[in-house]
C-alpha positions as CSV (number, residue, x, y, z in Angstrom):
1,M,35.9,-156.7,63.7
2,R,32.9,-154.4,63.6
3,P,31.8,-155.2,60.1
4,Y,31.6,-158.9,61.1
5,L,29.2,-158.0,64.0
6,A,26.9,-156.2,61.6
7,V,26.9,-159.2,59.3
8,L,26.3,-161.6,62.2
9,F,23.4,-159.4,63.5
10,T,21.8,-159.3,60.1
11,A,22.1,-163.1,59.7
12,L,20.7,-163.7,63.1
13,T,17.8,-161.4,62.4
14,L,17.0,-163.0,59.1
15,S,17.2,-166.5,60.6
16,L,14.8,-165.6,63.4
17,S,12.3,-164.1,60.9
18,Q,12.5,-167.4,59.0
19,T,11.8,-169.6,62.1
20,A,8.7,-171.6,62.1
21,Q,5.8,-170.3,64.1
22,A,3.6,-173.3,64.8
23,V,0.3,-172.7,66.5
24,D,-2.2,-175.4,67.7
25,F,-5.0,-175.7,65.1
26,W,-7.6,-175.7,67.8
27,M,-6.4,-172.4,69.1
28,V,-6.8,-170.9,65.6
29,L,-10.5,-171.7,65.7
30,G,-10.8,-169.7,68.9
31,N,-13.8,-169.9,71.2
32,T,-15.6,-172.9,69.8
33,G,-18.3,-173.3,72.5
34,G,-20.7,-176.0,71.5
35,K,-18.1,-177.9,69.4
36,S,-18.7,-181.5,68.6
37,T,-16.4,-184.3,67.5
38,L,-18.1,-186.8,65.3
39,R,-17.2,-190.3,64.3
40,G,-14.5,-190.4,61.6
41,G,-12.6,-187.4,62.9
42,E,-15.0,-184.7,61.9
43,F,-15.0,-181.6,64.2
44,V,-17.9,-179.2,64.0
45,Y,-18.1,-175.8,65.7
46,P,-20.3,-172.7,65.6
47,T,-19.0,-169.3,64.4
48,S,-21.0,-166.1,64.8
49,D,-20.9,-162.4,64.2
50,G,-23.5,-161.8,66.9
51,K,-26.4,-161.8,64.5
52,T,-25.8,-164.9,62.3
53,T,-24.4,-168.2,63.4
54,L,-22.9,-170.8,61.0
55,W,-21.7,-174.3,61.8
56,V,-18.4,-175.2,60.3
57,G,-16.8,-178.6,60.0
58,I,-13.2,-179.7,59.7
59,S,-11.9,-183.2,59.0
60,F,-9.3,-183.7,61.7
61,L,-8.1,-186.9,60.1
62,D,-7.5,-185.2,56.7
63,F,-5.5,-182.6,58.5
64,M,-3.3,-185.2,60.1
65,N,-3.1,-187.5,57.1
66,N,-2.1,-184.7,54.7
67,E,0.5,-183.3,57.2
68,G,-1.4,-180.0,57.1
69,N,-0.8,-179.4,53.4
70,E,-4.5,-180.0,52.7
71,I,-7.7,-179.4,54.7
72,D,-11.3,-178.7,54.1
73,L,-13.5,-176.2,56.0
74,T,-17.2,-176.8,55.3
75,G,-20.1,-174.6,56.3
76,F,-23.4,-176.3,57.0
77,K,-27.0,-175.0,57.2
78,T,-30.6,-176.0,56.7
79,G,-33.5,-173.9,55.5
80,G,-32.3,-172.6,52.2
81,P,-29.2,-171.5,50.4
82,F,-26.4,-169.6,52.1
83,T,-27.0,-165.9,52.7
84,Q,-24.2,-163.3,52.2
85,S,-23.9,-163.1,56.0
86,E,-23.3,-166.8,56.3
87,L,-20.8,-166.8,53.4
88,A,-19.0,-163.9,55.1
89,L,-18.7,-165.9,58.3
90,L,-17.2,-168.8,56.4
91,A,-14.9,-166.4,54.6
92,N,-13.7,-165.1,57.9
93,E,-12.8,-168.6,59.1
94,V,-11.0,-169.3,55.8
95,V,-8.9,-166.2,56.2
96,K,-8.1,-167.0,59.8
97,V,-6.9,-170.5,58.9
98,G,-5.1,-169.1,55.8
99,H,-3.1,-166.7,58.1
100,E,-2.2,-169.1,60.9
101,C,-1.8,-172.4,59.1
102,Y,-0.8,-171.5,55.5
103,N,1.2,-168.3,56.1
104,V,-1.0,-166.2,53.8
105,S,-0.4,-162.5,53.9
106,A,-3.2,-160.3,55.4
107,T,-3.0,-158.3,52.1
108,R,-4.9,-161.2,50.5
109,D,-7.9,-161.0,53.0
110,A,-10.2,-158.9,50.9
111,D,-9.5,-160.9,47.7
112,I,-10.2,-164.2,49.5
113,K,-13.4,-162.9,51.1
114,Q,-14.6,-161.4,47.8
115,W,-13.9,-164.6,45.9
116,L,-15.7,-166.8,48.5
117,T,-18.7,-164.6,48.8
118,T,-19.2,-163.8,45.1
119,T,-18.1,-166.9,43.2
120,R,-20.9,-168.8,41.6
121,V,-20.7,-172.5,41.8
122,E,-23.7,-174.7,41.0
123,E,-24.9,-176.8,43.9
124,A,-24.4,-180.5,43.3
125,N,-26.7,-183.1,44.8
126,F,-25.2,-184.7,47.9
127,Y,-25.5,-188.1,46.2
128,T,-23.8,-187.1,43.0
129,T,-20.7,-189.3,42.5
130,A,-19.5,-187.6,39.3
131,L,-17.2,-184.6,39.4
132,R,-18.9,-181.7,41.2
133,P,-18.8,-178.2,39.9
134,T,-15.8,-176.5,41.5
135,A,-14.2,-173.0,41.4
136,Q,-10.5,-172.8,42.1
137,K,-8.2,-169.9,42.7
138,S,-4.6,-169.3,43.9
139,F,-3.9,-166.7,46.5
140,G,-0.1,-166.6,46.4
141,P,1.1,-170.0,47.5
142,L,-2.3,-171.1,48.8
143,E,-4.7,-172.8,46.4
144,L,-8.4,-172.8,47.4
145,S,-11.2,-174.7,45.7
146,L,-14.9,-174.2,46.4
147,T,-17.8,-176.7,46.1
148,K,-21.4,-176.4,47.1
149,T,-23.7,-179.3,47.9
150,V,-27.4,-179.7,48.5
151,N,-29.4,-182.5,50.1
152,G,-33.1,-181.6,50.3
153,N,-33.2,-178.5,52.5
154,S,-29.6,-178.9,53.8
155,H,-26.8,-177.0,52.1
156,A,-23.0,-177.1,52.5
157,V,-20.2,-174.9,51.1
158,A,-16.8,-176.6,51.3
159,V,-13.4,-174.8,50.9
160,H,-10.4,-177.0,50.2
161,F,-7.0,-175.6,51.2
162,Y,-3.8,-176.8,49.5
163,R,-0.2,-175.6,49.7
164,E,2.9,-177.1,48.2
165,G,6.0,-177.2,50.3
166,Q,7.2,-178.2,53.7
167,Q,5.6,-176.6,56.8
168,G,8.0,-174.9,59.1
169,V,10.6,-174.2,56.4
170,A,10.9,-170.7,54.8
171,P,8.8,-169.4,53.2
172,W,6.1,-171.4,55.0
173,T,7.0,-170.4,58.5
174,K,3.5,-169.9,60.0
175,T,1.9,-173.3,60.4
176,C,-0.5,-175.3,62.5
177,T,-0.1,-178.4,64.6
178,A,-2.9,-180.5,65.9
179,S,-3.0,-181.6,69.5
180,G,-6.0,-183.9,69.1
């Protein structure tokens, strides 16, 4: 009878480690003092390292419509192109969302941050309707694409997240839900 207990314990342990761990998307964003919800389901919040502040936008409706498989995080600023500090702040947000919503391993943090802060993508005019220059890279099961937009003195860097599969089912056990 004892060998069966060991097998049962192992099966139970494996099943618990494969259980979905959903966290509310708004909790992932942390302390978002000063946040704003805009018409059309856009949510904008500040992120800061104590020296630099960057405004980041998320399309809540895209998150809901794509059942969490796709989302965009966009950093916004005026007064010139993004500095390395601002790109690093955006990269931190990308890593945080990658961990909590897309089950990306922490071993990929440095690669994601380096890719986001060093990849050169030509800024496209905001009014350009043709295909915009984009950089794409896979980090395990998560695919990221990067676009940059300019409109006068305003700049935006958008990171699009995409992952195949079904949330909450192994191997995609860490996921996000949205409370609204």
